[in-house]
MARDREN-385886 format. One record per residue (C-alpha): residue number from 1; x, y, z. Coordinates in pm, 1 decimal, m for minus. Example, Ala and Ser with C-alpha at 12.3 -4.5 7.8 and 13.67 -1.06 7.14 Angstrom:
BEGIN
atom i: 1	u: 1230.0	v: m450.0	w: 780.0 .
atom i: 2	u: 1367.0	v: m106.0	w: 714.0 .
This chain:
BEGIN
atom i: 1	u: m3126.3	v: m321.4	w: 12.0 .
atom i: 2	u: m2864.3	v: m113.9	w: 194.2 .
atom i: 3	u: m2542.5	v: m81.5	w: m3.9 .
atom i: 4	u: m2250.5	v: m300.3	w: 106.9 .
atom i: 5	u: m1935.1	v: m90.9	w: 69.6 .
atom i: 6	u: m1608.5	v: m219.2	w: m78.0 .
atom i: 7	u: m1420.4	v: m62.9	w: 210.0 .
atom i: 8	u: m1505.6	v: 142.5	w: 518.7 .
atom i: 9	u: m1285.0	v: 300.0	w: 789.3 .
atom i: 10	u: m1350.8	v: 241.9	w: 1159.6 .
atom i: 11	u: m1321.1	v: 565.3	w: 1354.7 .
atom i: 12	u: m1460.3	v: 540.3	w: 1707.7 .
atom i: 13	u: m1631.8	v: 806.2	w: 1919.7 .
atom i: 14	u: m1325.8	v: 798.8	w: 2140.1 .
atom i: 15	u: m1105.8	v: 884.9	w: 1839.1 .
atom i: 16	u: m1331.2	v: 1174.2	w: 1739.8 .
atom i: 17	u: m1284.0	v: 1309.5	w: 2094.3 .
atom i: 18	u: m906.3	v: 1260.4	w: 2059.8 .
atom i: 19	u: m907.7	v: 1462.8	w: 1735.7 .
atom i: 20	u: m1116.3	v: 1738.6	w: 1898.1 .
atom i: 21	u: m887.7	v: 1753.2	w: 2200.3 .
atom i: 22	u: m586.1	v: 1789.1	w: 1970.2 .
atom i: 23	u: m758.0	v: 2064.2	w: 1770.1 .
atom i: 24	u: m843.2	v: 2253.4	w: 2089.1 .
atom i: 25	u: m475.6	v: 2240.7	w: 2191.9 .
atom i: 26	u: m402.9	v: 2494.6	w: 1922.9 .
atom i: 27	u: m120.1	v: 2289.9	w: 1773.7 .
atom i: 28	u: m245.8	v: 2213.1	w: 1426.2 .
atom i: 29	u: 60.2	v: 2135.5	w: 1218.2 .
atom i: 30	u: 331.8	v: 1869.0	w: 1265.8 .
atom i: 31	u: 372.0	v: 1847.2	w: 1643.1 .
atom i: 32	u: 388.3	v: 1637.6	w: 1962.4 .
atom i: 33	u: 135.4	v: 1374.9	w: 1845.1 .
atom i: 34	u: 349.5	v: 1312.7	w: 1537.5 .
atom i: 35	u: 648.4	v: 1231.2	w: 1757.7 .
atom i: 36	u: 440.2	v: 978.9	w: 1959.6 .
atom i: 37	u: 297.8	v: 825.5	w: 1641.7 .
atom i: 38	u: 644.0	v: 792.6	w: 1486.2 .
atom i: 39	u: 797.8	v: 642.9	w: 1802.0 .
atom i: 40	u: 521.0	v: 384.3	w: 1832.1 .
atom i: 41	u: 537.8	v: 304.4	w: 1458.7 .
atom i: 42	u: 916.2	v: 243.8	w: 1470.5 .
atom i: 43	u: 863.2	v: 13.8	w: 1771.0 .
atom i: 44	u: 610.5	v: m189.0	w: 1574.2 .
atom i: 45	u: 799.4	v: m210.9	w: 1247.1 .
atom i: 46	u: 1137.0	v: m241.3	w: 1422.1 .
atom i: 47	u: 1288.0	v: 33.7	w: 1209.8 .
atom i: 48	u: 1519.3	v: 287.5	w: 1374.0 .
atom i: 49	u: 1337.9	v: 590.5	w: 1237.3 .
atom i: 50	u: 987.7	v: 681.5	w: 1123.6 .
atom i: 51	u: 861.9	v: 1010.2	w: 978.5 .
atom i: 52	u: 487.6	v: 1078.0	w: 945.4 .
atom i: 53	u: 371.6	v: 1273.9	w: 640.8 .
atom i: 54	u: 67.6	v: 1355.7	w: 431.7 .
atom i: 55	u: 62.0	v: 1046.8	w: 205.3 .
atom i: 56	u: 237.8	v: 733.3	w: 93.9 .
atom i: 57	u: 300.8	v: 906.7	w: m239.7 .
atom i: 58	u: 502.7	v: 1170.3	w: m57.9 .
atom i: 59	u: 691.2	v: 896.2	w: 127.0 .
atom i: 60	u: 776.9	v: 734.7	w: m206.9 .
atom i: 61	u: 899.4	v: 1067.2	w: m344.5 .
atom i: 62	u: 1118.3	v: 1113.2	w: m33.7 .
atom i: 63	u: 1259.3	v: 763.5	w: m75.4 .
atom i: 64	u: 1364.0	v: 854.1	w: m431.7 .
atom i: 65	u: 1483.0	v: 1208.6	w: m354.7 .
atom i: 66	u: 1746.7	v: 1079.9	w: m111.9 .
atom i: 67	u: 1919.0	v: 896.0	w: m396.6 .
atom i: 68	u: 2194.9	v: 1116.8	w: m528.1 .
atom i: 69	u: 2159.9	v: 1016.8	w: m897.1 .
atom i: 70	u: 1874.9	v: 984.6	w: m1141.5 .
atom i: 71	u: 1799.0	v: 683.6	w: m1354.8 .
atom i: 72	u: 1567.9	v: 389.8	w: m1404.9 .
atom i: 73	u: 1351.0	v: 261.7	w: m1121.7 .
atom i: 74	u: 1203.3	v: m89.1	w: m1151.6 .
atom i: 75	u: 841.9	v: m114.5	w: m1030.6 .
atom i: 76	u: 562.8	v: m364.9	w: m1089.1 .
atom i: 77	u: 302.3	v: m260.5	w: m1341.5 .
atom i: 78	u: 54.1	v: m421.7	w: m1104.7 .
atom i: 79	u: 8.0	v: m128.1	w: m864.0 .
atom i: 80	u: m166.5	v: 205.9	w: m809.9 .
atom i: 81	u: m53.4	v: 499.2	w: m1026.2 .
atom i: 82	u: 113.3	v: 682.1	w: m733.0 .
atom i: 83	u: 410.6	v: 441.6	w: m753.0 .
atom i: 84	u: 485.0	v: 543.7	w: m1110.8 .
atom i: 85	u: 398.3	v: 908.4	w: m1043.7 .
atom i: 86	u: 654.5	v: 926.6	w: m763.2 .
atom i: 87	u: 924.7	v: 793.8	w: m999.6 .
atom i: 88	u: 836.7	v: 1041.0	w: m1275.6 .
atom i: 89	u: 792.2	v: 1341.0	w: m1042.8 .
atom i: 90	u: 1145.1	v: 1290.0	w: m904.0 .
atom i: 91	u: 1300.8	v: 1297.5	w: m1247.8 .
atom i: 92	u: 1341.7	v: 923.8	w: m1290.0 .
atom i: 93	u: 1217.0	v: 669.6	w: m1542.9 .
atom i: 94	u: 974.0	v: 390.3	w: m1444.5 .
atom i: 95	u: 1055.7	v: 43.8	w: m1578.0 .
atom i: 96	u: 761.4	v: m194.6	w: m1553.8 .
atom i: 97	u: 808.4	v: m552.9	w: m1445.4 .
atom i: 98	u: 567.0	v: m845.7	w: m1442.2 .
atom i: 99	u: 435.9	v: m1013.9	w: m1127.3 .
atom i: 100	u: 360.3	v: m1364.8	w: m1001.1 .
atom i: 101	u: m2.4	v: m1459.3	w: m1076.1 .
atom i: 102	u: m86.5	v: m1618.9	w: m737.0 .
atom i: 103	u: 72.4	v: m1359.2	w: m507.8 .
atom i: 104	u: 22.3	v: m1067.1	w: m751.8 .
atom i: 105	u: 368.8	v: m953.6	w: m636.8 .
atom i: 106	u: 693.4	v: m868.3	w: m807.4 .
atom i: 107	u: 967.5	v: m1132.5	w: m763.8 .
atom i: 108	u: 1346.0	v: m1136.6	w: m783.0 .
atom i: 109	u: 1323.6	v: m1320.6	w: m1113.8 .
atom i: 110	u: 1115.8	v: m1046.8	w: m1277.0 .
atom i: 111	u: 1330.4	v: m770.5	w: m1127.0 .
atom i: 112	u: 1649.2	v: m932.7	w: m1260.6 .
atom i: 113	u: 1516.7	v: m923.7	w: m1618.4 .
atom i: 114	u: 1480.9	v: m545.4	w: m1597.2 .
atom i: 115	u: 1812.8	v: m444.6	w: m1440.7 .
atom i: 116	u: 2041.8	v: m233.0	w: m1663.2 .
atom i: 117	u: 2335.9	v: m1.1	w: m1611.5 .
atom i: 118	u: 2085.2	v: 282.3	w: m1566.2 .
atom i: 119	u: 1894.7	v: 114.2	w: m1281.1 .
atom i: 120	u: 1924.3	v: 299.6	w: m949.0 .
atom i: 121	u: 1642.4	v: 153.2	w: m741.3 .
atom i: 122	u: 1371.4	v: m106.4	w: m706.9 .
atom i: 123	u: 1030.9	v: m35.4	w: m554.8 .
atom i: 124	u: 860.9	v: m355.0	w: m442.7 .
atom i: 125	u: 486.4	v: m322.9	w: m390.3 .
atom i: 126	u: 335.8	v: m561.2	w: m140.9 .
atom i: 127	u: m0.5	v: m612.2	w: m303.8 .
atom i: 128	u: m329.5	v: m615.2	w: m118.5 .
atom i: 129	u: m181.0	v: m711.6	w: 217.9 .
atom i: 130	u: 53.2	v: m994.2	w: 105.9 .
atom i: 131	u: 429.1	v: m928.4	w: 130.6 .
atom i: 132	u: 672.2	v: m1002.0	w: m150.5 .
atom i: 133	u: 921.4	v: m1284.0	w: m100.2 .
atom i: 134	u: 1200.5	v: m1057.9	w: 25.1 .
atom i: 135	u: 1500.6	v: m1286.5	w: 77.2 .
atom i: 136	u: 1592.8	v: m1319.4	w: m289.4 .
atom i: 137	u: 1500.4	v: m956.8	w: m364.7 .
atom i: 138	u: 1729.9	v: m835.2	w: m83.8 .
atom i: 139	u: 2013.5	v: m1045.9	w: m216.3 .
atom i: 140	u: 1962.5	v: m915.9	w: m571.5 .
atom i: 141	u: 1945.9	v: m547.7	w: m480.0 .
atom i: 142	u: 2255.8	v: m577.6	w: m261.0 .
atom i: 143	u: 2445.7	v: m752.7	w: m541.5 .
atom i: 144	u: 2366.2	v: m474.6	w: m786.9 .
atom i: 145	u: 2394.4	v: m195.4	w: m524.6 .
atom i: 146	u: 2038.6	v: m75.8	w: m581.9 .
atom i: 147	u: 1829.6	v: 121.3	w: m340.8 .
atom i: 148	u: 1544.2	v: m93.9	w: m209.7 .
atom i: 149	u: 1217.0	v: 85.4	w: m147.4 .
atom i: 150	u: 906.2	v: m85.9	w: m8.1 .
atom i: 151	u: 563.4	v: 39.5	w: m109.2 .
atom i: 152	u: 390.3	v: m99.8	w: 197.1 .
atom i: 153	u: 72.2	v: 101.8	w: 149.1 .
atom i: 154	u: m137.2	v: m213.0	w: 175.9 .
atom i: 155	u: 54.7	v: m431.1	w: 418.4 .
atom i: 156	u: 70.4	v: m270.0	w: 763.5 .
atom i: 157	u: 106.8	v: m561.3	w: 1005.4 .
atom i: 158	u: 199.3	v: m821.1	w: 743.1 .
atom i: 159	u: 528.5	v: m1008.8	w: 753.8 .
atom i: 160	u: 776.8	v: m1209.5	w: 551.1 .
atom i: 161	u: 988.8	v: m1458.7	w: 747.5 .
atom i: 162	u: 847.3	v: m1304.4	w: 1065.3 .
atom i: 163	u: 979.2	v: m962.6	w: 970.9 .
atom i: 164	u: 726.8	v: m681.6	w: 909.8 .
atom i: 165	u: 714.3	v: m506.4	w: 574.9 .
atom i: 166	u: 876.7	v: m162.8	w: 578.8 .
atom i: 167	u: 1181.6	v: m295.7	w: 764.3 .
atom i: 168	u: 1363.5	v: m460.8	w: 471.7 .
atom i: 169	u: 1435.4	v: m140.3	w: 281.6 .
atom i: 170	u: 1310.8	v: 217.0	w: 311.7 .
atom i: 171	u: 939.6	v: 172.0	w: 384.0 .
atom i: 172	u: 644.9	v: 379.5	w: 262.3 .
atom i: 173	u: 300.6	v: 336.6	w: 422.6 .
atom i: 174	u: m46.7	v: 475.5	w: 357.5 .
atom i: 175	u: m318.5	v: 572.5	w: 602.9 .
atom i: 176	u: m582.4	v: 643.6	w: 337.1 .
atom i: 177	u: m939.0	v: 553.6	w: 452.6 .
atom i: 178	u: m926.4	v: 214.6	w: 275.0 .
atom i: 179	u: m609.3	v: 101.8	w: 447.2 .
atom i: 180	u: m546.9	v: m113.1	w: 755.1 .
atom i: 181	u: m548.5	v: 199.0	w: 973.8 .
atom i: 182	u: m640.5	v: 552.0	w: 873.8 .
atom i: 183	u: m553.1	v: 909.7	w: 952.4 .
atom i: 184	u: m799.9	v: 1017.4	w: 675.0 .
atom i: 185	u: m505.6	v: 1114.2	w: 453.1 .
atom i: 186	u: m154.3	v: 1036.9	w: 567.2 .
atom i: 187	u: 155.9	v: 824.9	w: 531.3 .
atom i: 188	u: 474.7	v: 711.7	w: 702.5 .
atom i: 189	u: 835.3	v: 676.0	w: 589.7 .
atom i: 190	u: 1055.2	v: 423.6	w: 770.3 .
atom i: 191	u: 1430.6	v: 371.3	w: 755.2 .
atom i: 192	u: 1721.8	v: 248.9	w: 964.5 .
atom i: 193	u: 1967.3	v: 486.0	w: 793.9 .
atom i: 194	u: 2028.4	v: 802.1	w: 998.5 .
atom i: 195	u: 2153.6	v: 1012.2	w: 704.3 .
atom i: 196	u: 1842.0	v: 929.9	w: 503.3 .
atom i: 197	u: 1622.0	v: 1002.3	w: 805.2 .
atom i: 198	u: 1783.8	v: 1348.9	w: 853.6 .
atom i: 199	u: 1739.9	v: 1434.7	w: 483.4 .
atom i: 200	u: 1375.1	v: 1325.0	w: 469.5 .
atom i: 201	u: 1304.5	v: 1540.6	w: 774.4 .
atom i: 202	u: 1421.8	v: 1837.6	w: 570.7 .
atom i: 203	u: 1235.3	v: 1740.0	w: 254.0 .
atom i: 204	u: 892.0	v: 1727.5	w: 424.9 .
atom i: 205	u: 927.4	v: 2071.7	w: 581.2 .
atom i: 206	u: 1045.9	v: 2305.5	w: 299.1 .
atom i: 207	u: 1411.4	v: 2202.8	w: 348.5 .
atom i: 208	u: 1440.3	v: 2422.0	w: 658.1 .
atom i: 209	u: 1742.1	v: 2319.1	w: 859.6 .
atom i: 210	u: 1725.4	v: 2425.6	w: 1223.4 .
atom i: 211	u: 2099.3	v: 2352.3	w: 1264.3 .
atom i: 212	u: 2174.3	v: 2652.7	w: 1039.5 .
atom i: 213	u: 1998.2	v: 2900.0	w: 1269.2 .
atom i: 214	u: 2206.4	v: 3199.1	w: 1384.4 .
atom i: 215	u: 1911.2	v: 3376.4	w: 1542.1 .
atom i: 216	u: 1580.4	v: 3242.2	w: 1675.9 .
atom i: 217	u: 1388.7	v: 3398.0	w: 1381.9 .
atom i: 218	u: 1606.6	v: 3240.7	w: 1109.6 .
atom i: 219	u: 1437.6	v: 3007.7	w: 857.4 .
atom i: 220	u: 1737.3	v: 2874.8	w: 665.3 .
atom i: 221	u: 1672.2	v: 2608.0	w: 397.1 .
atom i: 222	u: 1944.8	v: 2368.5	w: 290.5 .
atom i: 223	u: 1751.3	v: 2209.1	w: 2.6 .
atom i: 224	u: 1438.2	v: 2258.4	w: m207.5 .
atom i: 225	u: 1183.8	v: 2081.2	w: 3.2 .
atom i: 226	u: 805.4	v: 2034.3	w: 11.3 .
atom i: 227	u: 523.0	v: 2072.6	w: 261.0 .
atom i: 228	u: 456.6	v: 1700.7	w: 317.1 .
atom i: 229	u: 372.6	v: 1740.0	w: 689.3 .
atom i: 230	u: 94.2	v: 1547.1	w: 861.7 .
atom i: 231	u: m119.1	v: 1766.9	w: 1091.3 .
atom i: 232	u: m89.3	v: 1706.3	w: 1465.4 .
atom i: 233	u: m457.9	v: 1612.9	w: 1510.6 .
atom i: 234	u: m440.2	v: 1347.8	w: 1235.1 .
atom i: 235	u: m129.1	v: 1206.7	w: 1399.5 .
atom i: 236	u: m334.6	v: 1179.5	w: 1720.6 .
atom i: 237	u: m582.7	v: 967.0	w: 1531.3 .
atom i: 238	u: m291.9	v: 756.8	w: 1403.7 .
atom i: 239	u: m167.1	v: 691.3	w: 1758.0 .
atom i: 240	u: m508.3	v: 554.3	w: 1850.5 .
atom i: 241	u: m557.2	v: 358.0	w: 1529.2 .
atom i: 242	u: m217.8	v: 190.5	w: 1562.6 .
atom i: 243	u: m324.7	v: 48.6	w: 1896.4 .
atom i: 244	u: m620.0	v: m117.0	w: 1721.5 .
atom i: 245	u: m421.6	v: m255.2	w: 1425.4 .
atom i: 246	u: m394.8	v: m610.3	w: 1557.4 .
atom i: 247	u: m771.5	v: m626.4	w: 1621.3 .
atom i: 248	u: m848.2	v: m484.1	w: 1275.2 .
atom i: 249	u: m616.8	v: m730.3	w: 1096.8 .
atom i: 250	u: m748.4	v: m1023.8	w: 1297.9 .
atom i: 251	u: m1103.0	v: m944.1	w: 1177.6 .
atom i: 252	u: m981.4	v: m904.6	w: 818.3 .
atom i: 253	u: m819.9	v: m1249.6	w: 830.7 .
atom i: 254	u: m1140.0	v: m1404.8	w: 966.1 .
atom i: 255	u: m1343.5	v: m1250.8	w: 681.1 .
atom i: 256	u: m1086.9	v: m1373.5	w: 425.4 .
atom i: 257	u: m1121.0	v: m1732.2	w: 559.6 .
atom i: 258	u: m1499.0	v: m1713.6	w: 508.2 .
atom i: 259	u: m1453.4	v: m1594.1	w: 148.5 .
atom i: 260	u: m1191.0	v: m1863.4	w: 80.4 .
atom i: 261	u: m1411.9	v: m2143.1	w: 205.2 .
atom i: 262	u: m1707.8	v: m2024.3	w: 2.6 .
atom i: 263	u: m1521.7	v: m1961.2	w: m323.6 .
atom i: 264	u: m1346.8	v: m2296.6	w: m307.9 .
atom i: 265	u: m1688.9	v: m2456.6	w: m342.9 .
atom i: 266	u: m1701.8	v: m2298.2	w: m691.1 .
atom i: 267	u: m1350.7	v: m2404.5	w: m793.4 .
atom i: 268	u: m1456.1	v: m2440.4	w: m1158.2 .
atom i: 269	u: m1526.5	v: m2062.9	w: m1160.2 .
atom i: 270	u: m1296.3	v: m1901.4	w: m903.9 .
atom i: 271	u: m926.7	v: m1930.1	w: m815.0 .
atom i: 272	u: m846.9	v: m1857.5	w: m450.1 .
atom i: 273	u: m505.6	v: m1721.0	w: m351.2 .
atom i: 274	u: m268.9	v: m1954.6	w: m168.0 .
atom i: 275	u: m43.5	v: m1809.9	w: 99.9 .
atom i: 276	u: 310.3	v: m1936.3	w: 152.1 .
atom i: 277	u: 388.2	v: m2046.6	w: 509.3 .
atom i: 278	u: 661.7	v: m1784.0	w: 557.8 .
atom i: 279	u: 419.3	v: m1498.4	w: 485.2 .
atom i: 280	u: 140.9	v: m1339.5	w: 689.8 .
atom i: 281	u: m138.8	v: m1155.3	w: 506.8 .
atom i: 282	u: m302.6	v: m835.2	w: 638.5 .
atom i: 283	u: m587.5	v: m842.2	w: 380.6 .
atom i: 284	u: m610.3	v: m471.9	w: 305.8 .
atom i: 285	u: m802.0	v: m610.0	w: 10.3 .
atom i: 286	u: m956.5	v: m945.9	w: m62.0 .
atom i: 287	u: m901.7	v: m1051.6	w: m418.9 .
atom i: 288	u: m978.1	v: m1367.7	w: m615.4 .
atom i: 289	u: m956.2	v: m1460.7	w: m984.6 .
atom i: 290	u: m1226.9	v: m1582.7	w: m1220.0 .
atom i: 291	u: m1098.7	v: m1865.1	w: m1437.1 .
atom i: 292	u: m1248.4	v: m1716.7	w: m1751.3 .
atom i: 293	u: m1201.8	v: m1347.0	w: m1823.8 .
atom i: 294	u: m1551.3	v: m1318.3	w: m1977.8 .
atom i: 295	u: m1697.5	v: m1385.3	w: m1630.3 .
atom i: 296	u: m1527.8	v: m1089.9	w: m1457.8 .
atom i: 297	u: m1710.7	v: m780.3	w: m1588.0 .
atom i: 298	u: m2045.8	v: m963.5	w: m1588.8 .
atom i: 299	u: m2006.8	v: m1055.4	w: m1222.0 .
atom i: 300	u: m1892.9	v: m704.6	w: m1119.4 .
atom i: 301	u: m2194.4	v: m548.0	w: m1291.1 .
atom i: 302	u: m2422.6	v: m809.2	w: m1136.9 .
atom i: 303	u: m2294.1	v: m729.7	w: m789.1 .
atom i: 304	u: m2333.1	v: m361.0	w: m855.8 .
atom i: 305	u: m2695.6	v: m419.9	w: m958.9 .
atom i: 306	u: m2750.8	v: m582.2	w: m619.1 .
atom i: 307	u: m2600.0	v: m286.1	w: m430.5 .
atom i: 308	u: m2273.6	v: m468.3	w: m351.0 .
atom i: 309	u: m1956.0	v: m271.6	w: m419.3 .
atom i: 310	u: m1684.6	v: m482.0	w: m581.2 .
atom i: 311	u: m1399.0	v: m376.4	w: m805.1 .
atom i: 312	u: m1089.5	v: m476.3	w: m1008.3 .
atom i: 313	u: m754.7	v: m373.7	w: m862.7 .
atom i: 314	u: m600.0	v: m299.0	w: m1111.8 .
atom i: 315	u: m760.7	v: m261.6	w: m1450.2 .
atom i: 316	u: m589.2	v: m113.3	w: m1641.5 .
atom i: 317	u: m242.9	v: m181.0	w: m1495.6 .
atom i: 318	u: 29.6	v: 84.8	w: m1525.0 .
atom i: 319	u: 181.2	v: m21.7	w: m1856.0 .
atom i: 320	u: m167.0	v: 4.5	w: m2012.7 .
atom i: 321	u: m231.9	v: 358.2	w: m1878.0 .
atom i: 322	u: m235.6	v: 600.8	w: m2171.2 .
atom i: 323	u: 2.4	v: 850.6	w: m2007.8 .
atom i: 324	u: 253.4	v: 578.7	w: m1924.8 .
atom i: 325	u: 260.2	v: 388.2	w: m2255.8 .
atom i: 326	u: 564.2	v: 586.1	w: m2366.9 .
atom i: 327	u: 767.6	v: 403.8	w: m2101.8 .
atom i: 328	u: 669.6	v: 55.4	w: m2219.0 .
atom i: 329	u: 501.2	v: m107.9	w: m2518.7 .
atom i: 330	u: 562.5	v: m469.3	w: m2420.1 .
atom i: 331	u: 312.3	v: m726.9	w: m2301.6 .
atom i: 332	u: 342.0	v: m834.6	w: m1939.2 .
atom i: 333	u: 167.3	v: m1168.8	w: m1958.3 .
atom i: 334	u: 73.4	v: m1225.5	w: m1595.6 .
atom i: 335	u: m16.1	v: m861.0	w: m1531.1 .
atom i: 336	u: m234.6	v: m840.0	w: m1842.1 .
atom i: 337	u: m403.9	v: m1168.3	w: m1745.0 .
atom i: 338	u: m466.3	v: m1053.2	w: m1387.9 .
atom i: 339	u: m621.5	v: m724.6	w: m1505.3 .
atom i: 340	u: m889.2	v: m920.4	w: m1692.8 .
atom i: 341	u: m962.5	v: m1178.3	w: m1419.3 .
atom i: 342	u: m914.1	v: m1005.2	w: m1082.4 .
atom i: 343	u: m1208.0	v: m927.8	w: m851.7 .
atom i: 344	u: m1191.9	v: m731.5	w: m523.9 .
atom i: 345	u: m1469.1	v: m813.1	w: m278.0 .
atom i: 346	u: m1580.6	v: m601.8	w: 21.2 .
atom i: 347	u: m1319.3	v: m610.6	w: 299.6 .
atom i: 348	u: m1315.6	v: m409.7	w: 622.7 .
atom i: 349	u: m1325.5	v: m492.9	w: 993.9 .
atom i: 350	u: m1686.4	v: m380.9	w: 1038.9 .
atom i: 351	u: m1820.2	v: m605.3	w: 763.7 .
atom i: 352	u: m2101.8	v: m797.4	w: 934.2 .
atom i: 353	u: m2173.8	v: m1168.5	w: 908.4 .
atom i: 354	u: m2514.5	v: m1102.2	w: 753.4 .
atom i: 355	u: m2351.2	v: m884.4	w: 488.6 .
atom i: 356	u: m2099.7	v: m1158.0	w: 411.1 .
atom i: 357	u: m2392.3	v: m1397.7	w: 373.9 .
atom i: 358	u: m2562.6	v: m1158.8	w: 132.2 .
atom i: 359	u: m2239.7	v: m1131.2	w: m76.5 .
atom i: 360	u: m2204.1	v: m1511.5	w: m85.1 .
atom i: 361	u: m2571.3	v: m1565.0	w: m170.4 .
atom i: 362	u: m2552.4	v: m1308.2	w: m454.4 .
atom i: 363	u: m2238.4	v: m1462.7	w: m603.2 .
atom i: 364	u: m2399.8	v: m1805.7	w: m580.2 .
atom i: 365	u: m2709.2	v: m1677.6	w: m756.9 .
atom i: 366	u: m2497.3	v: m1535.1	w: m1036.1 .
atom i: 367	u: m2301.0	v: m1861.4	w: m1071.1 .
atom i: 368	u: m2617.5	v: m2066.7	w: m1102.1 .
atom i: 369	u: m2788.5	v: m1821.4	w: m1334.4 .
atom i: 370	u: m2504.8	v: m1752.3	w: m1576.9 .
atom i: 371	u: m2236.5	v: m2021.1	w: m1544.9 .
atom i: 372	u: m2352.2	v: m2350.0	w: m1394.0 .
């Protein structure tokens, strides 16, 4: 049987031609396509400024570098390692917080428990396509004068209270091949603060400040920057992919409904996520929980044996990663529980109905063989 992938990007023949055309233009680094991509992205998100770059990790580092002081940064343990890496690589200390079991997201209540005099920022991670409940989080960060950063790597096109993620704080997006749109590698930083925008522009391009030029050949840097630039031809792909976002997400939501309906018929084995009415889900991933942790690994290996890619996002979580244990030795009850029960099923716009049927049939076979 042909393998069913966990995730798969959709890059059309038209987009391959767009990339080739951009390459033939001779402009290979950050260029005119970036400006179009950024303008269109800002229009979508309703942020004043957007800056395209090479990854969401770079965007997270930029979001932290614009803060004048160093200190503790509260993040959920339930996220990919890049969130913690960005904190550490900017000279800050990650503080791990627990998450809500159903949404898999950090909440104001869990953030509040971790705030100290050393706290300088909070990074909320909108997990798997579902936004955090932002109203209380916004109120809390404003009260304590903390920088609010959104790790929106997985939620392009998702909203809370009809407002898209990446527009509540300084937003960081990913265009990795598994995400809602792709530029192969790539990311975007969004903000409505002009001073932050100007500084991030410097950070991504070696700190070179064109305003300091005295002669046309001058390359004068005003800070120690990086090369975080997104190549022009990949930005061209981003322009095209962004136009297709609504169609991609619509298909993802339809697939999620099919999974939900099927898994609810095995409610003694699986727990399906419920979505609050004020939230819209972009389903970058489709996850469910098994009710008994001993089921999880057995099912994942069974699916693998049948050529179906499935996974567990995230096992282990950050506070259980060996290199991060020095920052936390406490148990995070919900996070630890999720890491033993979570399952990620195949999710991408090109997933065919017959493939969904195979996935459902295989899970049903496993349930009848090993559980029921």
